[in-house]
C-alpha positions, 0 to 999 in steps of 0.5 A: 672237287672245288680245287679242280673247278678252281684250277679249270677256271684259272686255266681258262682265264690264263689261256684267254689272257695269253691268246689276247697278248700273243695275237692281236685281233685282225683288222676286219677292213684290212682283211677285206681289202686284202681279199678284194686285192686278190680278186683284182689280181686274179682278173689281171692274171686272167687278162694277161693269160698268166698263171703265176698268180694262181700258182702262188694263191691257189691251194694245191688241192684247189677244186673248182667249176668253170662257167660251162660246168667243167670241173677243174683242179689247180693245174687244169685251171692254170692251163685254162688261164694260159691258153693261147686260144683266148685273148682278152681286151679287158677282164675286170672284177667288180661288185666284190663282196667278202664275208669272213668265218674265222679263218675262212672267207667267201668272196663273190664278184662279177667278172666282165670280159671282152676279147677274142676266142678262136677268132670270134669276138665275145663279151661276157659276164660271170658271177664268181665265188671263191672260198679262201682259207687263211694259212701261215703263208697268207690267204689261199683259194681252196674252191671256186665256182664260175657261173656265166650270166645270160645276155640281159641278166648281166647287170649287177644286182 
């Protein structure tokens, strides 16, 4: 019994020692800045109606909801981004907040957009939440929710 307990303790000690040597602890600020950069890249891709960013960063099983409640997957989201019906003068991500949970991150931000949709000028703000998973190929967005803010409520908290 004592031999089994001693072997178990030795095994756990060696396991923790090897983990520390093989994988240095991640730099939390560097990880946070990487997610913030991805949020800003997403805003630039939307402004230019380009789907390339989303093909690279959104997971194949992405699931999301657009600002008016439309459910989307990766393909339908990219199609919405690339539509010729919307031309943006500006599209910015601000007020980005990131929280980490092991190999996952939750990013929330404020999207501000100004442009033309079907010959109608618009100015809008949306609160956005993205769920990221850290994979061997980098951070991937697996889920997202966009909420359109009503006029008058469009100031950051």
